[in-house]
N, C-alpha and C positions, 0 to 999 in steps of 0.2 A: 423802430430800433433794430442795430443789428446783434444778430444771432450771439451771444456769447459761446467761446468755442473752451470745453472744458480738457486738461491734460488726461492723458490716462491713467487712471491706478483702479486697482479692485478695491470689490467693496469690503472685505477681511479688515483692513484698514481703516473703517468707519468707526465713528463713536457714538453712544447710546446713550439716553439719559437713565434708562434702566435698562441689563443687560439680557431680561429673561421677562417673559409673560407667561405664569401659570394659569391655567385654563383647566377648571376639574383636576384630573390626575394628568396632564400634561402639560410639560414646560416647555416653552417654544423658547429657544438661547437665541437670540438675534446675532446674527453675523456668521452662528457656526454653519449655517444653508440655508437653502429658499426650501421654504414651506409651500405645501399645498392646500388649496382651500376648493375643496368640490360643490358645484354649485347646484342646485335644487329647485326646478323654478316647481309651485303648485299652483303656477295658473294657465288658463286655457289658450294664450296670446301670448307664448313667448317668441322672441324674435327669432331664436334659431328653432325651434319646433320640437323642443324636450320638453313642454310643459305637461304636468300631469295632472291638471285640476282636481278636481273631485277625486281622482283615484288613488287613495291612501296607500294602497299594498304597491300600488308603481311605483311610488314616493319613498316609502322605507325598501324597496330594491334598488332603486336609486340611491340612498343611504350607505347600504351596507354594499354595495358593490365599490361605491367610492372608497368605503372604509379600507374594503380587502386589497382594492388597486394603490393603496398608498397615501390616501388622502389627512392630510393634519386637522383637519376640522372642515366643518359642512356651512355652506351660507345658502340657507332659506329663504325666499323669496316668494310672496302672494300677487304683490301686483306688477305689471309690465313697467318697465323703465326705459323701452325702445322709444326712440324718436315720434313724435304724434299719435302716442298712446292716450286713452283717456283716464284720466285720476280716479283712484277707487276711494270713495268713504270707507273712512277706517272702521266703523263698523264689520262692512263687507267685508274689508280685508281681516280683520280678527277673525270673520264666519268662516272664510276661505283657507286661511292660514291654522287655524289652531288644528283641526283632528288630525293633517299630517305631521306639523311638530309634535304632538304628544306621543304619538305611536312612531317616528324617528328616533323622539328622546328614549323611547324604551328599548327601542333594536339597537342604538349605538351609545358608545362612551365617548366620541369623540367630542370636542365641543363643538357648539352649536351658534351661529351668527342668526340674527333674523335680518333680515334686509328690507326696512323700513324708516319713514321718515316721519311717521304719526307716532307721538307719545303715548297714546294710550292703548298702539299695537304694541307698540316694546314693554309696556307694563306686564301687557295678558301673556307675550312670550318669554319675558324673563322669569313672569312667577311659573311658569310650566314649566322652565327647565334650559331657556336660552341661556349662553353664558355671552356673547355677544349684541350688540346693537350696530348694524352698517347701513348709517343715515347718508344718502346718496344727497344730502342737501348739508351735510357737516355741521346740521346742527343749528342753522342758521333759516330754517322754514318752522316749525312748531318748537316756541320757547321753554314747551313743559319738556323736551327731550332729554336734555342735559341733566335735569334735577331727575327725572326719572332713571337715569342712566345710574346715577351716582348714589341714589336710595338702594338700589339694588347691587351695588358694589361690583357691576358690569364693566366690561370694557367696550370700548368703541373705536367703529372705523369712520374716520370722518371722512367723506370724498369732498373733493372740489368740482363743483358744477359749475361750470361756463355756460350754460343755456340762459338766452339773455341778457349776455353780459359782453362787453365790447374788449374785443382783444387787441392787448397792444404788445403783449413780451409771453409767451407762453410758460415760460420759468417765474416770471416774475407773478404774473397774474395768480399762476398756483401757488405761489408761495404767498400773496397777501390771502387769497383762501385759508388757505393752512392757520395762516395767523391768526386772521378771527375763530376760526373753530377752537383751535387751541385756547384764546382768549375766555372765548366762552366756556368748555370743558373746566378750566383749570378754576373759571369764577362759580362754578357749581359745585365744584368739589370733587372731580373725575382726575386723578391722579395722574402726571406724564407716564408713569410705567405700565398704563392700561389704556393708551392714546395710539393706535394704528394711524397711518396716512394714506390717502390712496387719490392721486391727480387726477381721476375724471377720465381715461381712457375713452372717447367717443361721447362725451356729454359736451353737446356745444362747441366742439372745435371742429377743423378744416381735417380731414384726410394729413394734409402736409404738415398740420399743427398737431396732428396726435403720433404721428411719425417721428415730428421733432419731438415732444413731449419725452419719451423715450430714450434719448440720445443725449438729455439735460437734467436726465433722473438726478447725476452723482451733485447736480448744482442743490441740491434740497438734502442733502445728506448734513449740511451743518446745523438743521433741525434738531437732529439724533433723537429722531423717532422712527421706527418701523415703518418700512411703506409696502405699497400691496400695490401692484397692478391687474386690471382686469381686462387682455385682451383678447380673451378666446372669443374666435367663429366672427369678429364685430365688423362691419360694412367696410372699414378701412383696410382690413384684410382681403375683403373682397374686391374693393375697386384695385388695389395692387395688383392680386392676380385675377382680376376679373371672373369669378367664381362664385356661384349662389353658396348660401350659408352649408348648405351640408359639403362643399367641396373648399373648406378653408382649415383642415386639420396641418397640412403643411407649415402655410402661414402663421397659423397659432402656433406650430411648433418655434418657428422664428422668432416669434414678438415675444414669446416666452425666453427663449433663449437669450435673446440679447438684454432682456428687462433684468435677467437676474446677474449676467454681466456688467449692469448699471445699478447695480445694487438692491433690487427689489427682494424685500424679506418673505411676501407672498403674493403668491399668482394664483389668481382667480382662477377655475379652469373646467371644461364642460368632460372634456378627454382627461381624466383621473390618470388612469394607468399610462398613456402615451407620454402627457406632460412629467407624471414623476420620472421617466426615463429620461426626459428632455434636463429638466433640470438636475439629475443628477451626474448627468455629462457634463452639464455648464457648471456646476459648483468645483466637481471635483479639476477643473480648469481655472476658473476665476477665484474661490475659494480657497482654492490647495486641498479641499475636502474629499477624499478618493478611499472608499474602503472596499478593497479585493472580496468575493465572496465565493 
């Protein structure tokens, strides 16, 4: 299928089903600026080499540093989702996740997202103070996930995961995945105002597909839901630059700036301080959102 080319328009012209999402005492106003989600991996085998494993103090320090550097929310994951990683049993995921989650919840006022596709893990995390669930399978793996999120009144980040699926057209495939996730969410009682969509950069796509995904992000604006992009340090950036994961800061910055220009409402990043500066300038250009200091 021939790639559809969209004309240039700026993301502050986007419409949303609900203009805001309130989490704890923080309100995220969509279209106003690009929000920063700081990554905290409590895995021993993170692809980016920043996993804290069982070191609770290190996880707390990362959370505090992210908050100080300008993160709007945190995303904590206990299972590696890198290609080729082994699935983790839900019980083991809970055992690995909860000590760091409890400590981080006490250490920061930021909203916390838990990165899991297991309903039992989500239930435990939401009970202990998490505010969102970041499901890399978009509610399409564990049938108990959507009812669990709805019962807690939590928010959802539904990612489209292309792994194991035939690719026909990047934007159309993402849209089909989103529509199924939205259908499941609404049927379970999760309101549209608590749904964020992630097209799944790096999950089952070629490098060319990942780059095309960012270019074509405006084709998904008509869903009228906030969009999240997670490009940070990923292999596509390494392929473009021919660099290891430790040398992808500038490439990540470029992808984050273009994602903001393409309408991303949240960017999920490892290097919070640097990427907060990137999106501040990107927002000043594309959202006409500039504040002198």
